[in-house]
N, C-alpha and C positions, 0 to 999 in steps of 0.2 A: 363541716367546717374547715377543714385543711384543705380540702380539691376547691372551695368558692376562695379562700384566701392566694393560692396561687395562681388562679385565674384573674383573679381581681389584680393584683399586684403587675403579673406580666402585661396585662391589657396595657394599665398606664404607662407601662414603659415603653409599650408602642406608643403609645401617642405620643408620650413625649421626643423620644429620639426621633422619630419620623423627619423633624422639619428641625433638625439640628444645627446651628451656622455658630458662627466661632463666636467665642464669650467676649466683651469690652468688660475691663476689671482698673477699679481707680485707686492707687494705695497712697492715703494724705498723708507726706513726711511734712507736711508742714502743720500737722495738727497731733504734734507728740501730747500721747496722754501719760498712764502713769506707768511708775518702773515695775516691769513683772518682776517679782519676788523666786530668787534662784528657789526656795524652800517648797514654790509649785510643784517643783519637781524629788520631792521627798520621797521616800520609801518605807517602807512598814515591815516589821521582823516581828511576827507572834511565835511564842514556844507550840506549837502546830504543825502536826508532823515532823518532816526533815526541813523544816526553814530553819532552822538553827541546826541539827545535830543532824551532820551528812552534807547542810548547806554550808551554813557561815562557820561553823567550829567541828571538826573534826578530833581535839585532841591532839599535844605535844609527842603522845608517843604513835599517831597513825602515822602505817605507811603510805598515805597518801599527802604529798607535798602540804606542808602547811607551814607559817610563821609562828609561832609562839602558839600553835593550837587553832588559828586560821587557816579556814583553807585556803592555797597559795592562787591557786586560779581562778576562783571566787575574787578574792579579794584585788586579787590585780584588776578583774573584768571592771569589778567597783570603782578604782580607780578612775577608769576612764571617764565612768559617768559622771563624773567629780557631784557624789551624792552630796547632797545639802545637807540634809535633817534626816537621820530616821530613829523613825517610832519603836518602842520595845516596853513591858512583855506582852503585851496587847491591847486591844483584843479581848474578848470575850476570857481569854485564860491573864489577864490583867489582874481582876476582880477576885480572883482566885490563889494569887500568887502572895509569896507571906517574903519580902526581902530577905531574911537573916536566915531564911536557907539556902543561899544560894550565896554567902559567904563566907570565909575562911578554907581553911586547909579540906580540899575537892574529898577526901574519903572519908570527910567526918560530918559531909554536909549529909544534911536527911532526904528523899525520894518525898513526891506523890503522885499521887495519881492526877492524869489531867483532864479532869471529870468533861470538859466539852467538847476536848476530839481526840476520840477514839478509844479512853483508859488509859492511854500507852502510862508506862510510869517515867517520871520526870526524875531523874537523878540531881539536877540542881548545878550539872557541871558547871554550867554557862550563868553566870549570875552578873551582879552588879559591878565588880571589876572586869569581867570579861567585857562587858556591854559597854561600857565606858571608856575600855581600852581601845578595843573597836573604833569607835566614834573618834578618838583621837590621830588614831591609823588613816583612817580615811579622810581625814579634817572634815568634819562634818557637825552638826549641833546634835546633840543627842534630846531625844523626846520621851522623856519617862509617863508611863500611863501607871496612876496612882491607883492601889486599891482601894475604892469606897463601899464595895459591896459586901466583903468580906471581911476585911481590915478593920482599924483601929485608928482616930486621930493619931494619938500617941505613936503607931508603927509608922503611920506615914511623916509625921511631922520627925521623927528620929531619921526617916531615911533620907529625907532634905537634909539634918545635917552630919550626915553621914558621908553624904557624896558631898555637899558642897563649904563646909566649916573648913576653916584652919586653925581657930582658936584651939584654946586648952578645953577642951570638951570632952563629953562621954564619948560621944556616937564619931567625935573626930578621932580620941582616943584610939577608939577598936579599930577606924582603917589604918591608920598608922600599927597597929598590932597585925593587922593583915597584909602589911604590904605597899600599901600605896601613902608616901609620908604628903606631899600637896593634894591639895583639894582640888574635883576636879570642876569643871563651869559644866553648869546643867541649868540652860536657859525656860526651854519649853517643859511646863508640867501638865500633866493630864488629872483631875482630882475627878478620876474613874471614868468609866467606856460603856458608854450603850447602857445607861440606869434604868432606862425605858425597859429595857429585857435581860440581857442576861448579866448585866452589872448592878440586878437586883429588882429588876417590874416594880419603880418606881412611878410615879406621878409626877407631871414637871412641877407641881409644886410644892411633894414630899423631897423630891432631889435639890431642888433651890434651895431648901433650909439645909439639906444637907453639905452645899456645897459652899454655904456661910460658915457650917462650923467647921470644918476641914480646913477653909481656908482661912481663917482664923489663927493657927498654931502654925500654920506655913509660912515662918519667918526666912525674910533672906538675912543669906551668913556671909557676912563681911560686904566684896563689891561684885556680891552675885546674886543677882535680882532675876528672880523666875515671871514667866510671863505664863499667865494661869490660866490653864483652859480649862471649857465647863463642858460637860458630856450632853452633847447638841442631839438633834435633832435626826431621825430615820428618812430620808427622802423627802415624803409628802406630810409628814407631820409638822405643820410651820406652827401650831399653837403650843408646841415643845419652847419652840424660837421667841414664839412673845412672850411665853411667861417668864422664860431666865432672863428675857432683858429686863422685865419689869422687877424681877424680884434678886436678881444676880444684879444686875445691871455692870458698871463699872470696876466694881472687883473683883471682876474677870478683865482679863484683856484678847480672851479670841474661844468663840463658840467653836466645837465641831460637829459637822452634817457627814452622813454616811450616804453613799446614793452606791449602786450595784448595779451593771448592765447584768442584770438577771430574770429569768422568766415564771419566778414565784419561789416562795419556800415550799411549798407543799407540792409533793410527785417531783419527775424527772425534770431536768434543766434544761436538757440535751446536749448533745457531744460538741466538745471543744473542736472537734476535725470534721464529725460527721454533722451536714448540715444542707440544708435545700436552701432556694433564693431569696424564699421566705424569711427562712428565718436569719439569710442575712441581713435581707433589710430591714427588719425587723428588729435585731442588736443595734443596729446603728439609729434608727429612729431612737430606740431608747434609749442610748447613750446619750448621744443630743438631746433629749429631754431632760438633762442634766441642766440646760443653760435657764431653761423655763423655771425649776426647781430654784436654782440661786437665785432668779430673781425674783420670787415670790420671798424666800428667804431673807434675802437683801431688802425687799422692800419692808418688810420689820424691822430689820436692824439701822434703816434709814430715818422711820420714826425716830425709833427709842435713843437712838446713839447718830446724829446725824453731822458731829465732825470726825466720824469713822474711825474712833477711838478702837473699837472691840473689833477684830478679823473675824472672816469666816474662814475654817477651817476644813477642806474635805478631807478630814486624814484618813476614810476608807473610800476607794473607788475602784472600777475595777468591774472585770467581768467574772461571772460566777457560775460554772459550768459544771458537768457530772462529773463525778474522779473517775478516772483512766479506767477500764477495766483491769480487773488483775491489782491494782493498789491497793493501800489499808484503807478501809472505811471512816471516814473520819479527820483523813488525812489532807484533805480537797488537794490531790496532785491531779492537775490539768495542765494535757498539753496547749500548746499557744501558737495557733495560725496564724496568716496575714489578717483574716478577721480582726483576730486581736489586738494586732497592729492598727486597725481604723480608728478602733474603738480609742485606743492611747492617743493617737494625732488629734480627732478628734475632740477628744474631753480636752486635752491640751491649749487647742484654741482657744477652745470655750473658758476656761481660765483665762488665759490672757487677757480677757476683753473685760474680764471683774476684776481685776489684780488690783482696782484701789479699795475692794472691798475684802478680795478672796487673798486670803495671806500664805497660803498653803495645804498642798494637798500630799496625801499619800497612797500610793498606788498598792493596791493587795494582792500580791505578797513582793518582798524582794526577789527568796528563791524557793523551787520548788511546791509554792502554793496559790494557788490562784490564777491570777495573770501577772508571772513572774516574770520576772528580767533573766532568770539562769534558771536551767534544769541539770540538774547531777544526777548518776546513776548511783543506784542504792544498793548494787550489788558489789560494791567496793572496789570497782576495775579502776576507778578514778576519773571515770569520763565528765565531763560539763558541756554544756552548750549553751548558746546563748540565744536568746528566744524574738521572734520579730519584734515583742514588744521592747527589746531591751536596744534593738538597732534605733526604735523612734525614739527611743529619750536619748541615746549618744548623738543622733543626726539633729535634734533639738537643744544639743547646748546652749549655740548659740543666744538662745534667746534669756539665759538666765541670767537678770540685772539688767536688760535693755530694756528700751522705753516703747513702748507698746504705741504702734499706730496702725488709724483707724483704714480698713478696708473696705472700697464698697466690692461687690461682688452676686452678681443674682444668677439663681444656679437654675436648671430644671430639678424637679423634686419629684420624688415616688413618693406614696400612701401607704402606710400600712397599716392598718389594723389591728387597735390595741386590743382585740382579744385575742391574739396569741400569747396574751401575759396571762397566765394561766387563772391567777386571784380573779379578775376581771372578765371572764370569759363570761360567764351567766349573764353578761350586762348587755343587751341589747343598742341601749347606747354608747356602747365603750369608744366609738369614732374613732377614728385616722389620726396616725402619728408620722408626720412630716419627716423626708430624709433627703435634702436635697442633695443631688449626685458632687457638687463639689465643695470644698470650703477653705478658707484660704488664712493665713495669721500676719501682719508683718512685724518688726519691730526695729528700731534703729541702734546698735549698737556702741560700748562705750567708746570703741574707735572708728564710731561715723558710718559704717556700714548696714546693709539694710540686710534684713535678711528674714526670707519669705516663706513660708510650708505652703505648699500648694496640697491639698487631694481632692482625686477622682474616684468614688467610690462603685463608681458606674463598670456590671460588670462585663460589658461588653462595649462601650464609646469610649475613643481618646475626646480628647478635649483639647482646642485651642484657643490661650486666655490672651489678648494684647491687655498689658497692663501701664496705664498712666501712671508716671510718679508724682504727685504734686510736690512741688518743693523739693527739687533734689534731682542734682546732676548727675545722671549714670551712665559710668563708663564701659563699666566690666561687669560679668557674672558667669557664674562658675558655680556648679553646685552638683547634689548626690539624687539617687530613686531607689525607693525601696517597695520593689514587684516579683511577682512572683506568677507563673501559668495560671493557677489557682488560689481561690481565695482563700479556702482550704488547705493550704500547702504550709509547710510547718519545718522543723529543725527539728531533727534526735540524733542521737550517738551515733548512726552509723552512715548519715547524712546530716551534717549539720551546717551546712553552709545552701541547703535548697532558699530560702530566704533570706539574702542580705544585701547591704548597700553597694551599688556602683556609680560609677562616675555618670554623670548627665549630660547629655550634649546637645538637647533641644531647645536651650534656650539663646535668646538673641537679644540686641539690641539696636535701633535703627529710629535717628532722630527721636531719640530719649523716650519710645514707647517697648518695653519690655514684654517679648513676645515668646508664649513659656506652650509647648507642644507636651500635653500630659496624659499619657496613654492610660488605658484605662487599667482599673484595680491598681493607683500608685500612687505614692509618697513622695511629693518631692520637695525637696530645702535649697534653697537658692541663697548664697552671698550676692550682694549688689554694691560696686563699688562706684 
C-alpha cells in the first residue's frame, strides 16, 4: 500500500505540473464579508507536559528570568502575537481539575496525579490567580473550561462566583483573603470538555441534560456576562451537534468543535520531522478537510439557529505527531517543521472564510505541546525557540478584526489517498482527499489596507499569480515570506532561525494588477495600500 500511494501521488503531480501556466485570480474588495474575529487566533494552555511548568510558568525563585513567576522570554514572545484569548486548564485535564486545590498559599496547596497525561504529579502552584493574572498581563480574554466530568454543580458555581463577584459573597471574600480584591472579567466559560470521551464518555442526549443542569447555577455576577460554551463534537460526529442544538439551543452562546491533523488514534502517528512526500501532502489534505467538516456542522447550526446567535468554536485544532524520541511519554512534546506552518496557514484561511459562524479557534497548544508556538529547553538552560507555526501567527496578525474579502483562485490539485488515515485503511472505497497547491485569503484592515496571504504548498514548483483587485485602487505593496530549503526544516535550540520570516520582494503592481511570484513551499503575507 505504501509503495502504491507513493507512485500515485507522484504521477498525479507530474501530470498536473507539466503544463504549468501563470495563474489569474481576483480579490473582490467590493464584496466585503464578515469581520474576522480576533479570537480565531486564540491559544490553548493545558496542564500537560511542560506547557504550564517550564513553559508559561517557572516560579518567582527560578534562575530563569521571569516576571512574577511567568517565564520572561515566553511572555514577551506571546505579547508580540497579540494573543486574543487563552483557554485553560484543559483539555482532558479540566474534568479532573478541582479549582480550590489551586488557590491560597502555594505551600498549602494539595498535589494530584495527572491521570490523563503521563501520571505526572501536579503541585497546583499554577492555579486560578496565576492564570487570570497572566491573561490580564497579556491583555487577552480568559477562557475557562469547567469540570463537568468529575466535578459538581456547586463547585462550578462557586468558581464563577470566586472569579467574577465583587459583592459581599462567600467566594468573593475568599478571593480577597487570597490577595485579589477586585473581581476578574471572565467572558468565556466552557461547560465541560470532550464530554463524548475523557470528559465523561457521555451520549449527546445525556450531556445536553448535564449542560442544562450545570448552566442553571452559573449565574452572572454583577456586570460580568458569561459566554457559555457547550462541549461539542469531535470532527465528523455531526449527530452530536444536531442533538445539542435541539436539546440545549439558546442556553448556550457557543459550541465547540475539535479537529486534529492526525493519522489516527491507534498506533504510530508519524514523526514531526521525518516524513516523505506522500505524508506531507496527506497531512495538508487532511488539514484542509476541516472546511468540509465546518460546512456540515454549520449547515446543522444554520438550520437550527438561522439568525446565527450561537458560535462555532474550534477550540482544539492542529497537528498531532509522535512524541519526540527521548521525551517523557504522555507529555506530547513534538517538534514543529515548515509542514506544520502550512497546516496553520491553511487552517486559518479556512476559518477566515466561515467567520460569520466560526467565532473562535484555539490551536493546541501554546508552549511545548503538540503544534506549539514556542519550545523551551527542559534541561534548565533557559533556552527558548520560536516555531514555524509561531511565525505564521505573527505574520497573520493584520487579519485580526479585519473584514473578510472573497478571493477567486483556481489551483492545481494533488489527490492523496485517504487510506493513509489508519482508521480507514481497511476501506477499499476510502477515496481521495484533494490538496490544492495554492491557497489565498484576503481582508480589508481597519485602516483601509488589504492584507493578502498566499500559500504555495508545492514541493518543487513556483507560481506566478496575477491578482485583479475589484473595487480598490492599489498603489503600493510590501510583504514577508516564510520558507526554507526543505518542508521538514525546523528550529531547535542550536539553530533557532532555520525557518523564519524574511522580506518579500517579488510582488509588483502594474495597471492595477498585483503580480506575485510565489516560490515553492512558501507562505507570503502582503500589505496592499
